[in-house]
Structures are given as C-alpha cells and as structure tokens.
PDB file as gemmi writes it, atoms N, CA and C in Angstrom:
CRYST1    1.000    1.000    1.000  90.00  90.00  90.00 P 1                      
ATOM      1  N   MET A   1      83.996   3.937   1.976  1.00  0.00           N  
ATOM      2  CA  MET A   1      83.914   5.218   1.295  1.00  0.00           C  
ATOM      3  C   MET A   1      84.353   4.922  -0.174  1.00  0.00           C  
ATOM      4  N   PRO A   2      83.449   4.826  -1.163  1.00  0.00           N  
ATOM      5  CA  PRO A   2      83.857   4.552  -2.563  1.00  0.00           C  
ATOM      6  C   PRO A   2      84.802   5.760  -3.056  1.00  0.00           C  
ATOM      7  N   GLY A   3      85.898   5.272  -3.841  1.00  0.00           N  
ATOM      8  CA  GLY A   3      86.748   6.385  -4.426  1.00  0.00           C  
ATOM      9  C   GLY A   3      87.648   7.115  -3.425  1.00  0.00           C  
ATOM     10  N   SER A   4      87.637   6.497  -2.208  1.00  0.00           N  
ATOM     11  CA  SER A   4      88.582   6.977  -1.116  1.00  0.00           C  
ATOM     12  C   SER A   4      89.927   6.469  -1.135  1.00  0.00           C  
ATOM     13  N   PRO A   5      90.914   7.358  -0.926  1.00  0.00           N  
ATOM     14  CA  PRO A   5      92.274   6.887  -0.911  1.00  0.00           C  
ATOM     15  C   PRO A   5      92.631   5.930   0.319  1.00  0.00           C  
ATOM     16  N   TYR A   6      91.568   5.890   1.391  1.00  0.00           N  
ATOM     17  CA  TYR A   6      91.842   5.169   2.563  1.00  0.00           C  
ATOM     18  C   TYR A   6      91.311   3.877   2.461  1.00  0.00           C  
ATOM     19  N   LEU A   7      92.035   2.889   3.076  1.00  0.00           N  
ATOM     20  CA  LEU A   7      91.700   1.575   2.978  1.00  0.00           C  
ATOM     21  C   LEU A   7      90.429   1.186   3.606  1.00  0.00           C  
ATOM     22  N   GLU A   8      90.338   1.574   4.886  1.00  0.00           N  
ATOM     23  CA  GLU A   8      89.037   1.184   5.578  1.00  0.00           C  
ATOM     24  C   GLU A   8      88.138   2.362   5.743  1.00  0.00           C  
ATOM     25  N   GLU A   9      88.613   3.330   6.711  1.00  0.00           N  
ATOM     26  CA  GLU A   9      87.788   4.438   7.046  1.00  0.00           C  
ATOM     27  C   GLU A   9      88.745   5.746   6.981  1.00  0.00           C  
ATOM     28  N   PRO A  10      88.185   6.844   6.853  1.00  0.00           N  
ATOM     29  CA  PRO A  10      89.126   8.077   6.993  1.00  0.00           C  
ATOM     30  C   PRO A  10      89.733   8.204   8.377  1.00  0.00           C  
ATOM     31  N   PRO A  11      90.746   8.762   8.537  1.00  0.00           N  
ATOM     32  CA  PRO A  11      91.495   8.897   9.843  1.00  0.00           C  
ATOM     33  C   PRO A  11      90.408   9.684  10.606  1.00  0.00           C  
ATOM     34  N   PRO A  12      90.457   9.475  12.017  1.00  0.00           N  
ATOM     35  CA  PRO A  12      89.621  10.184  12.822  1.00  0.00           C  
ATOM     36  C   PRO A  12      90.093  11.688  13.054  1.00  0.00           C  
ATOM     37  N   GLY A  13      89.046  12.551  13.021  1.00  0.00           N  
ATOM     38  CA  GLY A  13      89.289  14.022  12.998  1.00  0.00           C  
ATOM     39  C   GLY A  13      89.373  14.576  11.616  1.00  0.00           C  
ATOM     40  N   LEU A  14      89.289  13.761  10.599  1.00  0.00           N  
ATOM     41  CA  LEU A  14      89.452  14.383   9.113  1.00  0.00           C  
ATOM     42  C   LEU A  14      88.153  14.884   8.803  1.00  0.00           C  
ATOM     43  N   LEU A  15      88.082  16.153   8.270  1.00  0.00           N  
ATOM     44  CA  LEU A  15      86.923  16.826   7.954  1.00  0.00           C  
ATOM     45  C   LEU A  15      86.686  16.556   6.404  1.00  0.00           C  
ATOM     46  N   THR A  16      85.713  15.715   6.195  1.00  0.00           N  
ATOM     47  CA  THR A  16      85.342  15.194   4.844  1.00  0.00           C  
ATOM     48  C   THR A  16      84.072  16.137   4.410  1.00  0.00           C  
ATOM     49  N   TRP A  17      83.796  16.137   2.963  1.00  0.00           N  
ATOM     50  CA  TRP A  17      82.739  16.792   2.600  1.00  0.00           C  
ATOM     51  C   TRP A  17      81.339  16.481   3.236  1.00  0.00           C  
ATOM     52  N   PRO A  18      80.982  15.203   3.352  1.00  0.00           N  
ATOM     53  CA  PRO A  18      79.758  14.903   4.055  1.00  0.00           C  
ATOM     54  C   PRO A  18      79.539  15.484   5.466  1.00  0.00           C  
ATOM     55  N   ILE A  19      80.604  15.470   6.170  1.00  0.00           N  
ATOM     56  CA  ILE A  19      80.646  16.084   7.542  1.00  0.00           C  
ATOM     57  C   ILE A  19      80.537  17.489   7.337  1.00  0.00           C  
ATOM     58  N   LEU A  20      81.353  18.168   6.574  1.00  0.00           N  
ATOM     59  CA  LEU A  20      81.162  19.543   6.276  1.00  0.00           C  
ATOM     60  C   LEU A  20      79.896  20.147   6.079  1.00  0.00           C  
ATOM     61  N   LEU A  21      79.255  19.380   5.050  1.00  0.00           N  
ATOM     62  CA  LEU A  21      77.907  19.762   4.560  1.00  0.00           C  
ATOM     63  C   LEU A  21      76.913  19.568   5.761  1.00  0.00           C  
ATOM     64  N   ARG A  22      77.063  18.557   6.564  1.00  0.00           N  
ATOM     65  CA  ARG A  22      76.181  18.498   7.738  1.00  0.00           C  
ATOM     66  C   ARG A  22      76.212  19.517   8.662  1.00  0.00           C  
ATOM     67  N   LEU A  23      77.432  20.263   8.784  1.00  0.00           N  
ATOM     68  CA  LEU A  23      77.634  21.290   9.776  1.00  0.00           C  
ATOM     69  C   LEU A  23      77.205  22.681   9.038  1.00  0.00           C  
ATOM     70  N   VAL A  24      77.582  22.824   7.790  1.00  0.00           N  
ATOM     71  CA  VAL A  24      77.454  24.193   7.080  1.00  0.00           C  
ATOM     72  C   VAL A  24      75.919  24.371   6.687  1.00  0.00           C  
ATOM     73  N   VAL A  25      75.247  23.387   6.058  1.00  0.00           N  
ATOM     74  CA  VAL A  25      73.903  23.594   5.605  1.00  0.00           C  
ATOM     75  C   VAL A  25      72.934  23.957   6.654  1.00  0.00           C  
ATOM     76  N   PRO A  26      72.835  23.251   7.723  1.00  0.00           N  
ATOM     77  CA  PRO A  26      71.925  23.807   8.705  1.00  0.00           C  
ATOM     78  C   PRO A  26      72.252  25.082   9.357  1.00  0.00           C  
ATOM     79  N   THR A  27      73.574  25.296   9.541  1.00  0.00           N  
ATOM     80  CA  THR A  27      73.896  26.702  10.005  1.00  0.00           C  
ATOM     81  C   THR A  27      73.479  27.745   9.149  1.00  0.00           C  
ATOM     82  N   PHE A  28      73.757  27.631   7.882  1.00  0.00           N  
ATOM     83  CA  PHE A  28      73.388  28.782   6.954  1.00  0.00           C  
ATOM     84  C   PHE A  28      71.930  28.857   6.715  1.00  0.00           C  
ATOM     85  N   ALA A  29      71.221  27.639   6.903  1.00  0.00           N  
ATOM     86  CA  ALA A  29      69.799  27.748   6.696  1.00  0.00           C  
ATOM     87  C   ALA A  29      69.270  28.358   8.068  1.00  0.00           C  
ATOM     88  N   ALA A  30      69.719  28.293   9.090  1.00  0.00           N  
ATOM     89  CA  ALA A  30      69.201  28.858  10.362  1.00  0.00           C  
ATOM     90  C   ALA A  30      69.683  30.306  10.252  1.00  0.00           C  
ATOM     91  N   LEU A  31      70.804  30.716   9.783  1.00  0.00           N  
ATOM     92  CA  LEU A  31      71.183  32.006   9.690  1.00  0.00           C  
ATOM     93  C   LEU A  31      70.391  32.917   8.740  1.00  0.00           C  
ATOM     94  N   GLY A  32      70.019  32.043   7.594  1.00  0.00           N  
ATOM     95  CA  GLY A  32      69.261  32.770   6.525  1.00  0.00           C  
ATOM     96  C   GLY A  32      67.769  32.910   7.069  1.00  0.00           C  
ATOM     97  N   LEU A  33      67.251  32.029   7.710  1.00  0.00           N  
ATOM     98  CA  LEU A  33      65.902  32.131   8.155  1.00  0.00           C  
ATOM     99  C   LEU A  33      65.892  33.232   9.211  1.00  0.00           C  
ATOM    100  N   ALA A  34      66.871  33.308  10.090  1.00  0.00           N  
ATOM    101  CA  ALA A  34      66.901  34.449  11.131  1.00  0.00           C  
ATOM    102  C   ALA A  34      66.981  35.714  10.470  1.00  0.00           C  
ATOM    103  N   SER A  35      67.819  35.780   9.320  1.00  0.00           N  
ATOM    104  CA  SER A  35      68.041  37.064   8.863  1.00  0.00           C  
ATOM    105  C   SER A  35      66.634  37.510   8.025  1.00  0.00           C  
ATOM    106  N   TRP A  36      65.952  36.683   7.426  1.00  0.00           N  
ATOM    107  CA  TRP A  36      64.763  36.909   6.672  1.00  0.00           C  
ATOM    108  C   TRP A  36      63.815  37.385   7.785  1.00  0.00           C  
ATOM    109  N   TRP A  37      63.830  36.594   9.007  1.00  0.00           N  
ATOM    110  CA  TRP A  37      62.718  36.926   9.976  1.00  0.00           C  
ATOM    111  C   TRP A  37      62.965  38.437  10.501  1.00  0.00           C  
ATOM    112  N   MET A  38      64.184  38.661  10.658  1.00  0.00           N  
ATOM    113  CA  MET A  38      64.481  40.037  11.260  1.00  0.00           C  
ATOM    114  C   MET A  38      64.673  41.189  10.246  1.00  0.00           C  
ATOM    115  N   GLY A  39      64.520  40.813   8.848  1.00  0.00           N  
ATOM    116  CA  GLY A  39      64.459  41.793   7.807  1.00  0.00           C  
ATOM    117  C   GLY A  39      65.872  42.122   7.424  1.00  0.00           C  
ATOM    118  N   TYR A  40      66.786  41.291   7.424  1.00  0.00           N  
ATOM    119  CA  TYR A  40      68.148  41.467   6.991  1.00  0.00           C  
ATOM    120  C   TYR A  40      68.715  40.499   5.974  1.00  0.00           C  
ATOM    121  N   LEU A  41      67.655  40.043   5.090  1.00  0.00           N  
ATOM    122  CA  LEU A  41      68.093  38.984   4.247  1.00  0.00           C  
ATOM    123  C   LEU A  41      69.050  39.613   3.087  1.00  0.00           C  
ATOM    124  N   LEU A  42      68.658  40.722   2.607  1.00  0.00           N  
ATOM    125  CA  LEU A  42      69.615  41.273   1.622  1.00  0.00           C  
ATOM    126  C   LEU A  42      71.039  41.619   2.091  1.00  0.00           C  
ATOM    127  N   GLU A  43      71.110  41.987   3.388  1.00  0.00           N  
ATOM    128  CA  GLU A  43      72.449  42.307   4.036  1.00  0.00           C  
ATOM    129  C   GLU A  43      73.149  40.868   4.123  1.00  0.00           C  
ATOM    130  N   PHE A  44      72.329  39.827   4.544  1.00  0.00           N  
ATOM    131  CA  PHE A  44      73.173  38.454   4.863  1.00  0.00           C  
ATOM    132  C   PHE A  44      73.411  37.907   3.368  1.00  0.00           C  
ATOM    133  N   LEU A  45      72.668  38.017   2.376  1.00  0.00           N  
ATOM    134  CA  LEU A  45      73.090  37.480   1.070  1.00  0.00           C  
ATOM    135  C   LEU A  45      74.275  38.281   0.459  1.00  0.00           C  
ATOM    136  N   THR A  46      74.376  39.639   0.750  1.00  0.00           N  
ATOM    137  CA  THR A  46      75.511  40.357   0.283  1.00  0.00           C  
ATOM    138  C   THR A  46      76.678  39.994   1.041  1.00  0.00           C  
ATOM    139  N   LEU A  47      76.503  39.764   2.495  1.00  0.00           N  
ATOM    140  CA  LEU A  47      77.725  39.355   3.086  1.00  0.00           C  
ATOM    141  C   LEU A  47      78.309  38.005   2.600  1.00  0.00           C  
ATOM    142  N   LEU A  48      77.332  37.098   2.334  1.00  0.00           N  
ATOM    143  CA  LEU A  48      77.754  35.769   1.692  1.00  0.00           C  
ATOM    144  C   LEU A  48      78.451  36.062   0.394  1.00  0.00           C  
ATOM    145  N   THR A  49      77.931  36.771  -0.475  1.00  0.00           N  
ATOM    146  CA  THR A  49      78.566  37.048  -1.717  1.00  0.00           C  
ATOM    147  C   THR A  49      79.984  37.603  -1.636  1.00  0.00           C  
ATOM    148  N   VAL A  50      80.100  38.703  -0.919  1.00  0.00           N  
ATOM    149  CA  VAL A  50      81.334  39.244  -0.569  1.00  0.00           C  
ATOM    150  C   VAL A  50      82.400  38.285  -0.124  1.00  0.00           C  
ATOM    151  N   THR A  51      81.951  37.507   1.023  1.00  0.00           N  
ATOM    152  CA  THR A  51      82.994  36.625   1.503  1.00  0.00           C  
ATOM    153  C   THR A  51      83.320  35.564   0.522  1.00  0.00           C  
ATOM    154  N   GLY A  52      82.296  35.048  -0.241  1.00  0.00           N  
ATOM    155  CA  GLY A  52      82.743  34.056  -1.237  1.00  0.00           C  
ATOM    156  C   GLY A  52      83.687  34.628  -2.249  1.00  0.00           C  
ATOM    157  N   MET A  53      83.427  35.833  -2.815  1.00  0.00           N  
ATOM    158  CA  MET A  53      84.297  36.609  -3.634  1.00  0.00           C  
ATOM    159  C   MET A  53      85.760  36.751  -3.083  1.00  0.00           C  
ATOM    160  N   VAL A  54      85.727  37.157  -1.912  1.00  0.00           N  
ATOM    161  CA  VAL A  54      87.124  37.322  -1.187  1.00  0.00           C  
ATOM    162  C   VAL A  54      87.847  35.979  -1.267  1.00  0.00           C  
ATOM    163  N   ALA A  55      87.123  34.856  -0.714  1.00  0.00           N  
ATOM    164  CA  ALA A  55      87.713  33.643  -0.587  1.00  0.00           C  
ATOM    165  C   ALA A  55      88.245  33.082  -2.061  1.00  0.00           C  
ATOM    166  N   PHE A  56      87.478  33.308  -3.054  1.00  0.00           N  
ATOM    167  CA  PHE A  56      87.814  33.012  -4.365  1.00  0.00           C  
ATOM    168  C   PHE A  56      89.130  33.811  -4.788  1.00  0.00           C  
ATOM    169  N   VAL A  57      89.123  35.029  -4.571  1.00  0.00           N  
ATOM    170  CA  VAL A  57      90.357  35.707  -5.069  1.00  0.00           C  
ATOM    171  C   VAL A  57      91.531  35.305  -4.294  1.00  0.00           C  
ATOM    172  N   VAL A  58      91.369  35.174  -2.984  1.00  0.00           N  
ATOM    173  CA  VAL A  58      92.538  34.810  -2.110  1.00  0.00           C  
ATOM    174  C   VAL A  58      93.096  33.384  -2.466  1.00  0.00           C  
ATOM    175  N   ARG A  59      92.186  32.439  -2.910  1.00  0.00           N  
ATOM    176  CA  ARG A  59      92.686  31.146  -3.232  1.00  0.00           C  
ATOM    177  C   ARG A  59      93.334  31.113  -4.521  1.00  0.00           C  
ATOM    178  N   ARG A  60      93.046  32.060  -5.435  1.00  0.00           N  
ATOM    179  CA  ARG A  60      93.629  31.951  -6.858  1.00  0.00           C  
ATOM    180  C   ARG A  60      94.966  32.032  -6.806  1.00  0.00           C  
TER     181      ARG A  60                                                      
END                                                                             
C-alpha cells in the first residue's frame, strides 16, 4: 500500500478507506435505489443531509 505507515500490510481487522468504500457505496446505492423505487427519495436525501450535518458539527 503506497504511502502507508505499515511495512508490509495493514494489521488484520483495520478498516481502511478502500474497504470502507466497498461497504458504503453499494449499501447507499441500494438504499437510494429502493427509496427512489418506493417514492421516498426526497426523504432519503434529507436524512442523509441531516445526518452528515450532525456528524460534521459533532466532530468539530
């Protein structure tokens, strides 16, 4: 892994960005598709926005 502080490989069980993205992107794509299919896309996007804003404020 270029630019990694680990000599060979990351320790087992460590959640890195590539692994996190492989989990999050398909999950939110499926949830977005399901909310669009059921007619709740605006509510889904509002929930994502509010959750992101709360996480941003809490982390500050």
